[in-house]
N, C-alpha and C positions, 0 to 999 in steps of 0.2 A: 503493500500499499504506501502509497504518497503521502505527504504530510495531511493532504484534506482528507484522507480516507478511503480514495478511491484504489479499489484493488487494481495490481498491475499484472497482467496474464504472464503465466509461466510457462514459457516454451521448454522444448524437450532441451535445449542447450542449457538454459538456465537450471533445469531439474537435475541434469548430469554434473554440472559444475557444482551444484548444492551438496550434490552425493559424494564428490570427490572431497568437497571441502571437509564433511563431516566424517569420511571414511566409512559410510554406510548409506542405505537407502533413506531418503528423509521417512518422516512419520506422520500419518495424516496429510491432509490437504493444505496446502500452502500456496502463499503469493509473494513476489519479492517486495519487502517493504523498503529497502534501501541498497544503492549499489555503492560500491567502494570507488574513490576517485580511478582506480585501475579500469573501471567499468564492470566489474564482475558484482554478483549477489553479495552482501555482507550482512544482511539482516533479512529473514523470511519471517512472515507473519502466518502463523499455523490456525487454522481453523480450530475453535474451542473443545471440538468431541472428535476423536478418530471414528474410522469407518466402523468400529463395533458398538459406538455410542459412547464407549468411556471417555471421560474428561481430559482434557488436556490444556490445562489452564495457562501454559506459558504462551502469551500470544506472541511477542516477538522473540527471536532466537536468533543469536549471533552466529552466522554459519563460518566467517572467515578465521582460520586456525591460526594466522598471524596476530589478528586483533584480538582474539581468545588469550592467546600467550601472553601478549601485553598486557591485558586486564589482569590476568593470573598474577603477573608481578605485582601488580598496583595491590591487589588483594593480600598478597603475602607482606606487604608492607607494613598492615596494620591500618591502611585507610579507612576500610568499613568501619571498624570500632571507633574511630577519632570522628568520622561522619554520623554515626549515631550519637556519640555524645553531644554533637553540635545540634542535632535534631531537639533535645533534650534543654539546650539552652539559649537556642536561637529562634524567638516565636517566627518571626517573617521566614525562616527557613521551612520550619516545620509547616506552616501554612503551606508554601508553595509546592511541598512535597506531599502534603496532604491532597492538594490540587493535582499532582501528578497521578497519584493514586486513582483519584476520579477519573481522570482522562484516559488512563489504562483501561479501566472498567468499561467507561463508556465505549471505547473502540473495540474491545473485545465481545461486547454485549451486542455490538452493531453485524456482528458475524455470528452470534448465537449465545445465548445466556446459559450460564452455569448456574448451579446453586451455590456456590462459594462467592463470597464478595470480597475473597482475598485476590492481591494482583501478584505482582512479581517482585524479585528482588528485596523482599521484606517492607515493602510500601505498607501502610504509610507511618509505621511507628519506628522502624529500624533498617539498618542497611546490612542485607545479609548476602546478595549477589551483585557485582559491580557489572557482570556482564548483562543481566537482566536490564540494569539501569541506561547501560549505555546503548543496548539495541533499542531501548524505548526512546532515548534521544534523537538517536540515529533515524528512526522510523517517523517518529512524530514531529522531528526539527527542533531545533534549539531553542530555548526558552520555555519548555514543557517540563522538564525534568531536571530540577535544578542540581542534584546529585549527579546524575548521569552527564550533565553537560560538564561539572567539574572535573569529572573523571575523564572525559573527551578531551579535556585540554592538557591534562597531563599525560595522555598517551603520545607515544612517537609515533610518527607518519608510517604505518603498518605496511601501505601500499607502495612506498617509494623504492623497493628494491623490485617492481614489477607484480604481477598477480601471482596470489599464494599457489592456484592450480591453474594448469595451462585449459584454456578452452577449447572445446571438439575444433 
């Protein structure tokens, strides 16, 4: 999906690229939610339910292995704990993060509702997965998820060395 929420159709080449990025076939129906500056998909939006009807609550999934690795380094640095502490002491940040949670739910609900009102990444009260927050920021655009945006600012240009996988 692009920032306005309009699905971007997945063609065969994008589906194959995402499979190579993940090292497995993607689960569920998905669309390209964001493209890396190299041109390949780097975030997919997955339908809230798998083909068998079971819930799949992770709407935005970061598919690029280089971006995932760089975010893993941030997570290992203790950044998530520092961000969570800030949520308890910075009222404005907590409010904007709660708004990001509502944005995430609204976008997911547009594709199909789930019984849970949980979103991803620990929203709205903690930070438990920077991958999910960065994926939300990339898919929704800057200014929607403040902590996803902050994490994005700390990342190196993962695309600078060229595509993470070769397109077909």
